[in-house]
C-alpha positions, 0 to 999 in steps of 0.5 A, spaced: 932 057 681 938 062 678 940 069 679 937 073 673 938 080 674 943 085 678 941 092 678 943 098 682 937 102 684 941 108 685 943 109 678 941 109 671 946 104 669 942 098 665 941 092 670 946 086 668 942 080 665 948 076 662 946 069 664 954 067 663 956 072 667 951 071 673 952 064 673 959 065 676 956 067 682 957 061 688 950 063 691 946 062 684 941 057 686 938 060 692 937 067 696 943 069 700 945 075 704 952 075 701 953 073 694 960 072 691 963 071 684 970 069 681 973 070 674 968 075 672 969 080 667 971 087 670 969 091 665 962 089 666 962 091 673 966 097 673 960 102 674 956 098 679 960 101 685 957 108 688 957 111 694 950 110 696 950 102 693 943 099 693 944 093 689 938 089 687 938 081 686 933 077 683 932 070 683 928 067 678 925 060 676 924 060 669 920 066 667 917 067 675 921 071 680 922 067 686 926 072 690 928 079 690 933 082 695 935 089 696 939 094 699 946 090 697 953 093 698 957 092 692 965 091 692 969 089 686 976 087 687 980 085 681 976 079 678 972 078 684 965 081 686 961 081 692 954 083 694 953 083 701 947 086 706 942 083 701 935 083 705 929 079 702 924 083 699 919 078 697 918 075 704 912 079 707 912 080 714 905 081 718 904 084 725 898 085 729 897 088 736 892 090 741 889 090 748 884 084 750 880 086 757 876 081 761 871 082 765 870 090 766 863 092 767 861 099 768 866 102 773 869 096 775 876 094 774 878 089 768 880 082 771 885 081 766 889 086 761 892 082 756 897 086 751 897 082 745 902 082 739 903 077 734 906 076 727 913 075 724 916 082 723 924 082 724 926 086 730 932 086 735 928 081 739 926 077 733 932 077 728 930 071 724 922 073 723 919 067 727 912 067 728 911 069 735 904 070 739 906 075 745 901 076 751 905 080 755 907 085 749 911 091 752 913 094 746 911 101 743 909 104 750 905 097 752 905 096 759 905 088 759 899 084 762 896 083 769 891 079 772 887 082 778 885 075 782 879 078 786 876 082 780 877 076 776 873 071 781 868 076 782 867 077 775 866 070 774 861 069 780 857 075 777 856 072 770 855 065 773 850 067 778 855 063 783 854 065 791 859 060 793 865 063 797 871 061 794 876 058 799 883 060 798 889 059 803 890 064 808 896 067 808 899 074 811 903 080 809 909 082 812 906 086 817 902 080 819 895 082 816 891 077 814 891 076 806 888 072 801 891 070 794 885 073 791 888 080 793 894 080 789 895 083 782 899 078 778 904 081 772 906 077 766 913 079 765 913 074 759 908 070 756 909 068 749 909 062 744 914 062 738 910 058 733 916 057 729 921 054 734 915 051 739 918 055 745 915 058 750 916 063 756 911 063 761 913 068 767 909 071 772 910 075 778 906 079 784 906 087 783 912 091 786 911 092 793 906 086 794 909 080 799 907 074 802 909 072 809 910 065 812 911 065 819 918 068 820 919 068 812 917 074 807 917 073 800 917 079 796 915 079 788 912 072 789 912 069 782 914 063 778 917 061 771 916 056 766 920 056 760 923 051 755 928 056 752 935 059 755 934 065 759 939 070 761 935 074 767 932 070 772 930 073 778 931 070 785 925 071 790 928 076 796 927 073 803 928 076 810 
């Protein structure tokens, strides 16, 4: 693979296709965000620099275009040329998003609401364009995901015909009132899997304001987190 054409997309200057001149670039065999060349023919490049550079570089293998990069900024200094800021326009990105609800029936609340986003679109949160499945999407005004344990249990029982009372450990809230785990709304703060890197972050917590009391100890924002990647914001349960 080699560079076969360099073109300024904002001007009418003819694209540069001179194989001898293009072979001087150090990154001639593969796409790179920045490419440089030494000992170039200055007169060949004198009209490439413009106030609104938008340089396109094409890498080809034989007659087949392999990579087309755009958005480059051109710089000429003596007998050296550099083009930086190139973005790979031959790499397509895909994104799918939506909301999955589990267990709604009639006017019943949903047992689980999952805001899902999957894809490999480059963003501030995903600068390398990894393939990611996020089950707790909070972008574009999404509210994340949550599970209502009581509604979920009731929905399962209704659909299975099971009349057995579910036995869950008894606990009390901060006022000493009997409370079961099924009364809690569980929020997914993070619930994603990075397919490219094989990393995940599964972080759930109880809804704001809900607490569990064990004897004299009150735990607020009850939750847990399991991950195999580094984190920067771990929350510590508040105790009193």
